[in-house]
C-alpha positions as CSV (number, residue, x, y, z in Angstrom):
1,M,100.3,84.1,78.6
2,I,103.1,84.4,81.1
3,T,103.1,84.0,84.4
4,G,102.8,87.0,86.9
5,T,105.2,87.8,89.8
6,N,104.3,88.4,93.4
7,S,106.6,90.8,96.1
8,R,105.9,91.1,99.8
9,L,107.7,93.9,101.6
10,A,107.6,95.6,105.1
11,H,106.9,99.5,105.0
12,G,106.4,101.7,107.5
13,G,105.2,98.8,110.2
14,A,103.2,96.9,107.3
15,Q,103.2,94.6,105.5
16,Y,102.2,94.7,101.5
17,D,101.9,92.1,99.3
18,V,102.5,93.3,95.3
19,Q,101.2,91.1,92.4
20,T,101.4,91.8,89.0
21,E,99.6,89.9,85.8
22,D,99.5,89.8,82.4
23,L,95.9,90.3,81.6
24,E,96.1,89.1,77.8
25,R,92.6,89.0,76.3
26,E,92.5,93.1,77.3
27,H,96.2,93.4,76.7
28,C,97.2,95.0,79.6
29,L,99.3,94.2,83.0
30,L,97.9,94.8,86.5
31,T,99.5,95.2,89.1
32,L,97.8,95.2,92.8
33,V,98.8,96.2,96.0
34,F,97.7,94.8,99.3
35,R,97.6,95.5,102.7
36,A,96.1,92.9,105.4
37,G,94.6,90.8,102.2
38,A,92.6,93.7,101.0
39,V,93.3,95.7,97.9
40,V,94.4,99.0,98.7
41,A,96.0,100.3,94.9
42,R,96.0,99.0,91.8
43,R,97.8,100.1,88.4
44,R,96.5,98.9,85.1
45,V,99.0,99.6,82.0
46,P,97.9,98.7,78.2
47,Y,100.2,97.1,76.6
48,P,103.5,99.3,75.8
49,A,103.6,100.4,71.9
50,G,106.1,98.1,70.3
51,L,105.4,94.8,71.6
52,G,103.6,93.3,68.4
53,M,100.6,91.3,68.3
54,P,100.7,88.4,69.5
55,P,103.4,90.1,72.2
56,D,106.7,89.1,72.2
57,P,107.0,86.5,75.1
58,M,110.8,88.5,76.0
59,A,109.5,91.7,75.8
60,L,106.1,91.2,77.4
61,R,107.9,89.6,80.5
62,A,110.3,92.6,80.5
63,A,107.6,95.4,80.7
64,L,105.3,93.1,83.4
65,E,108.8,93.0,85.5
66,A,109.4,96.8,85.0
67,Q,106.0,97.7,85.9
68,H,106.1,95.4,89.2
69,Q,109.7,97.2,90.1
70,D,108.8,100.5,89.6
71,T,105.2,100.0,92.0
72,L,107.1,98.2,94.7
73,Q,109.7,101.5,94.4
74,A,106.5,103.5,94.6
75,V,105.3,101.6,97.8
76,K,108.9,102.3,99.6
77,A,108.1,105.8,98.5
78,D,104.6,106.4,100.0
79,R,103.3,107.0,96.6
80,F,101.6,104.7,93.7
81,A,101.2,107.1,90.9
82,P,104.4,106.0,89.5
83,G,105.3,108.5,86.6
84,S,103.3,111.2,87.8
85,A,104.4,114.4,89.4
86,P,105.3,113.9,93.0
87,A,103.1,116.7,94.4
88,A,100.4,115.5,92.9
89,D,100.2,112.1,93.9
90,P,98.6,111.1,97.1
91,T,100.6,109.1,99.4
92,L,100.1,104.9,99.9
93,N,98.9,105.8,103.3
94,D,96.4,108.5,102.0
95,L,95.3,105.8,99.6
96,I,95.1,103.1,102.6
97,D,93.1,105.5,105.0
98,R,90.7,106.3,102.4
99,Y,90.0,103.1,101.7
100,L,89.7,102.0,105.4
101,R,87.5,105.0,105.8
102,S,85.2,103.9,102.6
103,R,85.1,100.7,104.9
104,G,84.1,102.0,107.9
105,L,87.0,100.7,109.7
106,L,88.4,104.6,110.3
107,P,86.3,107.3,112.0
108,G,86.0,110.1,109.9
């Protein structure tokens, strides 16, 4: 198991925390995006092919860092689904609004 990584960034007048960690038992990497302490987006990706079992620690660290950086770029670009067609991706603001509405914190 490798240690995760965390970043904090300001974008669009809001503060975001991005956390990426290795879920070793599930053979995947998990990235969570937080705003005001609440998870507003998550990305769970199986280990990339070719890591081996058990995975090579250096290759796993590189995959984790790449996923984390990709997610940071997605937050800065107002999207969360990296690699998808941009027109099909909801913006991060859409995801946040949807979340806040589901909690009754926004009207509509």
